[in-house]
N, C-alpha and C positions, 0 to 999 in steps of 0.2 A: 504493500500500500504506500502511496506517496503521501507520507504524513505531513510534509510541508504545505500541502494544499488543504489539509483538514483542519476543522475546529475541534479542539480537545476540551471536552466538558467533564469536569470532575465533580461528582456528587458525594456530599458527605453532610450528614445532619450536624455533627459537631466539628467545628473548625476553631482555630485560634481566634480570640484569646483564651478559650478553654483549651487546656494542654493535655488532654488524654491521648492515648496512643494512636487511635484512629485519626484524631484531629491533626496530630503532628504529621502523620503519613500524608493526609490530604494536602496540607500546606506544602510539604516538601515536594510532592508530585507536581504541584502547580509551579513551584519555583524552577524545578528541573525543566519542565516543558517550556516555560516562558523563556528561560535562559537559552534554550536551544533555538529560540526564534519561532516557536510554534504558537499560533493563536490559541490562547488558553482562557477558560472561564471556570471559576470556582463557584459552585452552587452550594451554599451553606445557610444555616438558619439566619434569618434577618437580624436577630439581636446580636449576632457575632460579626457578620460581614460589614456591619455599620461601624465597626471599630476603626480608629485612626490607623491601626496597623496596616490597613489595606490601601491607604493613600500612597501613591507613588510606586506600587507594585507593577511589575511588567505584565501581570495577568489581570483580567477584569473579574468582577463578581456579579452574581445574579442571586438575589435573596430567595430563600425558601421560607414561606410564611410558617412561623412556628406556632401561631395561635391555632388551636384545634388539631394540631398535627397527629396526636395519638388517636383521635377519633376518626380522622379522615386522611390517613397517610397516603393510601393509594390514589384517592381523588386528587389530593394536593400534588402528588408526583405526576399524575397524568396531565394536569393543567400546566405544570412547569415544563414538561417535555413538549407539550403542544406549543408553548411560547418559544421554546428553543427551535422547534421545527419551523415556525413562522419566521423567526429572526434570521435563521441561517439557511433558509430555503435554497436548495440547489447546491449546497456545499457539503462535501463529505464530513462526517462527524465521527469522532472516536469518543465513546462514552465510558468513563471510569466510575464504577460503583464501588465505594469504599466498604460497603456491606452488602450482603446478598439481598436484604430486604429492599434496598433502594433499586435493585435491578429487577424486582418482581414484576413491575409494570414496564420498566424500561426495555425488557427483552422483547416485548411485543412491538414497541416503536422501532427497535433496531431491526427486527425481522421484516417489518413492513417497509421501512425506508432505506434499508441497506446500510445502516450505521454499524460501526464496529463496537463490540461490547467487551470491556475488560472488567472483571470482578475480582476483588481482593478477598482472601480468606485469612482470618487472623488466629483463630484457635477454637475456643469453646463453642462458637456458633456452628462449626462444622463437626467437631468431635462428638457433639450430641447425637449426630446422625448414626453413630456406632452403637447407640443404646436402643432399647425397645421403643423410645419416643421419637423415632426418626420422622422428619418432616419431608414428605415427598416433594413439596413445592420448592424447598431449598435445592434438592438434587437437580430438579428440572432447570432451575435458574443457572446453576453452574454448568450443566450440560449444554445449555443454549448459548453460553458465552463463547466468544472467539478466543479469549485468553483468560485463564484463571491463575492468579498469582498467590501462592501460599507464602506466608512470611517465614517459613522454615521448611526444611526437608520433611519433617514430621507432618506439618499441615498439608503439604503437597501430597504426601502418601495417603492421607485421609481422603483427599479429593478423589484420587483414583479409586480408593476403596469404595466410595459411594457411587461409582459409575461414571465419573468424568473421564473422557478419553485422554490417554496419556499425552497425546500430541498437543492438547490444549493446556496442559498444566506445567507451570514453571515456578521456580523458587525465586522470590525477590525478598531478601532479608530487609528488616527495618534498618534505617540509617540513624546516625547520630550527628547532631549539629555541633561540630567542634568549636564553633564560635560561642556556644552556650555552655558546653561541658569541657573543661580543660583544667590542668593543674594550676592552682592559684599561686602566682608568684608576684603579682602586683602588691606593693606594700599595703595599700588600703584593704584589698581583699584578704591578704594574709593576716592582717590584724583581726578581721572579722572571723576568719576561720579559727584563729587562736582563742578568740573570745568565746566562740561556740564550744571549742574543746574544753575550755576552763569550766563551762557550765555543766559539762558531762563528767569530767574526771580531771583531777589535778595533774596527775602524771600516770600514764599507763596506756593500754591498748583499747581502742574503741571498735567494737563490731557493730555493723549497721545492717538492718533490713529496712528498706524504704519501699513499701508496697502496701496494698490493702491488707488489713488484718483479718484474714480468713483462713480456714483450715488448709486450703491448698498451698498457701505460701510457706508453710512449714516453720513458722516462728516457734512453735512448741518444741520442735526437734532441737533448735539452737538452745533453748532453755534447758532441755535435758542434757545437752552436751556441756553446758556451763556447769551443771552439777558435777559431772564427771571430771571436768577440768579443775574444779576447785579442790578435788581430792588429789589430783595428779601433779599440778603445777608446783614447782619447788617454792620455798619461802621467799627466795629472792627474785622470783618471776614478776613481770609487770602486773599491776592491778588491771582487771578487765571489766569493762562495762559493755552491756549489750543494749543498743538503742533500737526500739521497735517504733519506727516512724510510719505513720499512716492511720487512716480511719478504718473502722470496721464495726460489725454488729456488736452491741453491748455484751451479748452472751459470749461471744468469742473472746472479747477483751477480759471479761471476768474469768473465763476458763484459763486463760494464759496467766493472769495474775495469781489465781489459786494454785496453778502448777508451780510457778516460781516460788510461792510461799511454801508449798509442800516440800519442794526440793531444797529449800534453804538458800535460794539465790536471789530472793526478791530485792536485796540491796544492790545487786549487780545489773538488774534489768530496769530500764527507763522506758516507760510508755509515753512517747513524746506527743503523739497525736498527729494532726494534719500538718504537712509541710507545704507551704505555697511553692509554686513553680519557680519563683524567683529566688528561693532559698535552697533549692535542691543542690545546686553546685557547691554551696558552702558545706552542706551535710556530707556529700561525697568526699570533699577535700578534708573534712575534719576527721573522718573515720580512718582506721588502719586496715580493716578487712571488711569487704562487702559480702554478705551471705544471703541467699534466698534458696532455701532447700525445698523447692517446690516438688509436690507429689501429684499423682493422678488420683482423683477421687472417683473410684470405680462406679459408684451408683449412678452418676450422670456424665461420666467421661470428662469431668472438669479438669482441665490440663493447661499448662503454660504453653501458649502457642509459639512464643519466641523468648521473651525475657529481655526487654530493652534496657532495664535498669542495670543489667550486667555490663552492657556496653557503655552506659553513661558513667558507671563507676570506673571502668577501664579507661575511658577518655580522661578521667581525672587522675589517672596513674595509680589506681588501687587494685590489689589482688582480689580475686572473686572466688567464691565457692557456690556451686549450684547443684541442685538435685538433677540427677541424670533421668530426666523425664520430658516428654513432649518435645518442644523445639529448643530447649535450653542448650543441647550440644552444639547448636549453630552459634550461640552467643558466647559460650565459654570454651576456650581451647584448652583441653585438659593437659595439665603439665606445662602450659605455655603462659596463659593469662591467669590461670588459677587452677581449680580442681573441680571435677565432676564426682559426685558421690551418689551411692544408692540412697534415695531419700528416706528409706526405712532403716538404714544402717547407722545407728547413732555412734557406734564405736569408730567407724571410719570418719564420720564428721568430726568427732572429738579429736581424732589423730591429726587430721588436716588443720584444724584450728590450733592444736598444740604446736605443730610445726611453724605455723605463721606467727603465733603469739611470741614464741621464744626465739625466732630468727628474723630480726629486722632486715637483714640483707636479702633473705628470700622474699620478703614482702616487697622490697624495692625492685628486685629482679622481675618478679611476676607482674608487678604494677607497670614497670617500663615496657615489658613485652606486650601487655594488654593495650597500653597507649599506642605503641607502634602499630599493632594489629588494627586498631580502630582507624588510625590515620591512613593506613594503606587500603583497607578493605571496606570500611563501614561509614565513611563520610557521605554527606548528601550527594556530592558530585560523583563519587565512586558507585554508589547504588543507582544514582540517576543515569549513569552511562549504561548500566545493565538494562534499565527500563527502556531507554531510547532504542537500544538494539532490539529488544523484544517487540516493541510496537512497529518498528520498521519492517518486521516480517509478517505483519498482519495481512491477510488476504484482502484484496479490494473487491467489495461487493456493491460499490456505489452505482455501478451500471445496471 
């Protein structure tokens, strides 16, 4: 397909200034397409695309009315697509749906008008298809797409498992904005990081999990490992604090607090709560080890589709430990940027934490490796180049 003649329409309910994972991907896709000189339009909720952030961007915006969205999603999307068809009548269109539900109506427009359809798959929304609660509509959407982009090898494998032809499935990992996540060396930023560290611990090692506080993320396994470390670490070892940063259901927070109390490590665990996007870089820089020991929750195939926080921590020069589940092996290079562990094996998690706590040089080496890996493979331009190559090979059905 001659993509330089096409209009590229990116559909995403959530876009910046809300900074969830899908919102980041949508924004980065638009930046990449526009920087390549391709006419690009971002369709996002009206309350977001009105933000000053979009002034001066190389792509344009088209608001999706957010009022009544939940009650009339398909109707709202149909009206939006009709507007697009009128505005760009006679021009080829490549439509990017950041979630499958946005493509539910779009696939019919694409089939009728010869538009190309690219649909992203992130994680839980497709892995649920492997349970007894499979949604036939979702499988049909992905099967109808011209290109399905899984954020990890695992997610791509799930797409083929639900019947999407292999030739339509490709892996496109999430990217990291290295202008946003980087090692803090500026004096003012360094002072802010030191101040944050001082609020957590006077002198010692900080372990961080920055994620939703839910069972899948494995914060409970780190608390269990802390209990074992307390018995194993020598008297002259650094003091350790574990920061659980993020929101979650009150029941899960209470369960984790009770577990820390029961295991005698409540003095080492800090439940920080919500961390605004503008403070995330400081938290990554303040920690010494980043851990997210995610597991698969079998009852609903709840799984980590990729694990962008590992790359954000690596971009800040920190060693990482991740549960070997879902798409995490794409984000963590075992033995290079950190370690992958069986999420149910507390002994191995304890051992890897012990090695990193007691060996600052190992922390520096793995952190430097991770930073270099991000800079080479996971920047927005690097992942963007892969996207541009993929869409260049889309078949032309405009005739």
